[in-house]
C-alpha positions, 0 to 999 in steps of 0.5 A: 500500500505504501509503495503504491501510494508513493508511486501515485504521488510521483505524478511526473512518472505517470505515462500520460506526462512523459511527453511533456517532460521530454519536450521541456527537457529538450527546450532547456538543453537548446536554450542552454546551448544557445546562451553558451554560443552567444557567450563564446561569440561575444568573447571572440568578437571582443578579443579578435584582432585581424592580421595586418594585411601589410604583413601578408606574403608579397604576390603579383599585383595582377593577382589581387587586381583581378581577384574577387577581393577588392579590399585587402592590400598586398604589398608589391614593389613592381611597376603597378598595373593600371586601367588600360592593362585590364581593358578587353581589346575592341576587336571590332575597332581593331579589325577595321584597319586600312589595307593598301588595297583601300588606298586608290592612287590615280595613275598619274601618281603611281605610274608616272604617266598621264592619260595622253589626251593632250588637252590644254587644261591638262598641260597647264595642270602638268606645268603647275605640278612641275614648278613650285613647291609640292602641294601637300594638300593634293589628294594624289600626294596624300594617297602616295604618302599613305601607300608608302607608309603602309608598304614601309611599316609592315608590322603595324596596322593603320587605322587613320591618316591625317591630311598631310601638311607642309614640312620644313621646306618646299619638298617635304610633307608631314603626315600623322597616322593612328596605328597599333602593332599587328601582334599588339596585346594591349587595348591601345592605339598609337599616334605617329607623325613623320616627315616625308621627302618628296622627289619629282621626276623629269616627267613631273611625277612624284615619288617618296625619297625618304621617311623621317624617324618617329615623331619627326613630322612635327607640323602634323602633330596638332590635335584634331579639332571638332571642325577639322575635315577628316583625313582617311579612315575606315569607320567601325560599323559597331563599337566606338573606339574613341574610349581607348587610350591613344599614345602620342596625342598632345597631352593637356595638363590643365587643372580643372577649375570651378566655373563660378561661385554658384557652381562651387557652392552647389558642388559636393566634395570629398577630401582625404586628409593626413594618414600614413600613406605618404611616401609608401611605394606606388602600389600602396599609394594607388591602392589607397587613392583608388579607394578614395576615388571609389568612395567619392563616386559612391557618394556622388561627390567630387574628389579633392586630390593632392597632385603632389606625390612623395616618391618612395626611396626604392625609386630614387637615385638618392635612396631617400624619399623625395617630396614634390613629385607630380601625379601627372609625371606618372599617370594620365591626369587628362583621362582622369578629369574627363572620366571622373570628377576631381579637383586640385586640392590647392585650387579647392582651398583657395575657392573655399577660402573665398566663398565658404563663409559667404555661402554658409558652406558646411564641412562634415568631419570624419575621424574614424575609418570605420565610419562607412561610406554607407553611413555618409550617404545622407550627409548634406554638407558641402564637404566631407573630410576624412581625417586620418591619424598618425598610428599605422596601419589604421591610418591608411586610406585603404582601410575605408574600403575594408570590411562590409564596405568591400562589397559596396565600394569598387576601386575604379581602375578603369579611370587610371591610365599610365602617363601618355608621355611615358607611354610615348617613350615606349612607343618610340623605342618600339618604333625604332625596333620596327615593332619587330623584336623579342624581349627577355626579362633578366632579373639579377641584382641582389637576388643573384647574389643571395644563394640561400634564397635563389641558389641557381639564379646567378648561374642560370642568368650567366651569358653562357646559360642564356645563350643555351636557353634562348637558343631554343626559344628565339631565332638567331639573328632576331632583335632582342630587347633585354629588360634587366636590373643588371647595372653593367649591360656589357655583362650580356655582350656574348649574346651579341654573337647570336642576337641584336641586343638592345637595352633601355639606356640606348634610348636616353635621347628620348628623355635627355635635356634635348627631348620632348619629354624633358621639355614638357615635364620641365614646363609642367614642373614650373621650369625645374628639370624633372629626373627620369627616376626609377619608377619611370625607368621601370615602367618604360622598361616593363612596357617595352618588354611587354610589346615584344613578339616573344616574351621570355621571363626570368622565373618562368623560362630561365630558371627553376628558382622561385621569384620570392625565394626557396619554397615559395613557388606554390604560394606565388601561384596561388 
């Protein structure tokens, strides 16, 4: 009885209550697990510090520029890739080049005979052709020059000829044309203008006696204006090619200006101030600059930029960081201003000083990079200024584009092109080689001396080893452009037995004190001569290398050593 009464009082063990008890137990366990997970997550979130991206392994610039990730910076001291390097070739535009069959030359010019009908009008015309200066505007002369250019330069495609103009005397004509190499890989056009010497035979027919060197036809250099009559061109039927870079055009270095007080007051601006990006390598500088430009575009604001650059010591002959460099020495500022909204910082502050009090213009200050662009989208003040502190790496501009911002702000690489002045030097060197050469990149220097990290590099890049390796890759007798950091190019003299070798310093006349580049950059720099510094040299050397028909790389083709040292090949490839 007693036992039965005890069991009767333990209602929890009654069969009809078992289901309720089981559900309660499961609920308690789940709630306890949830609380525990929340506690663990809170502790991790409070104590976790992400790794500094500046200490990530160095990888190729092209890897992170083309990767899906848009935020984290990975350092690389190589020459930076810019927008035109990632442009897809416009095949429609490139396929509409001018063939020699498109140039119809009248019989009197090409064959040197008339039609023989003896009319008085033809006699007078023939007399005019025989006497006086050559009329460069004569359609027959124009067609003769076009045909001669196409016949002479067999390794390029022509896309447009400008109308000839008078050269230096009565028997010369200057003519410009747009072209690109037949085997060109970059999505760019080039412009050349040369001086043609015209000969006249006894029966008054014309022929071309000679063609000057690259950019000798200076009278034909002037940029085409909207009202100028076109020369000769095959029109593309679909895509417009005007958005592609054209190397060789006159460069416009003018700074953008605000038209009026009203325009300035109605504008909305973004300024980045201070920070630790100053004097860092060029890749770091651009990674941060394009973050700022991307935010300005997201906020639909004009970016107020500092055109002065501090050049890192790795690019200077003094081995010291050097202030006072100009953005326009290295990049195409004209394209940037045409394709986006930017203002020079000095001009902006001058206008701000004149009008901000009068027009009651507001300035919104942001001192934490963790304040995202999305939180600033509704700010109505005329100016948003991001002010960065002095503690690295949190004061790097590119921090703004990390975290949740990464999926919102895309760096506008397409807005940044290389300096057309530097690219014009590249075009000049390639033209001197008739765009018909192979190229070899040979890295030596410190790496060749460090046998611990690069045990085979020195031997694999010795003249004897190069002759053996290149013999299987490049035909004997070819022109070979060698891009190298070896200071003594005489080291490669044994290669001259099989190849016609060329190096960057052979073309010093393109940037010396008598060059067009020197004159224009000195003018841009307010009369102070500009040094052709290490970044410029590396940029030109790399771009000439990339235009070779065959391209032989050090770490892919000449040695089995890894670019970043022993046991790093797999990491570099990933």
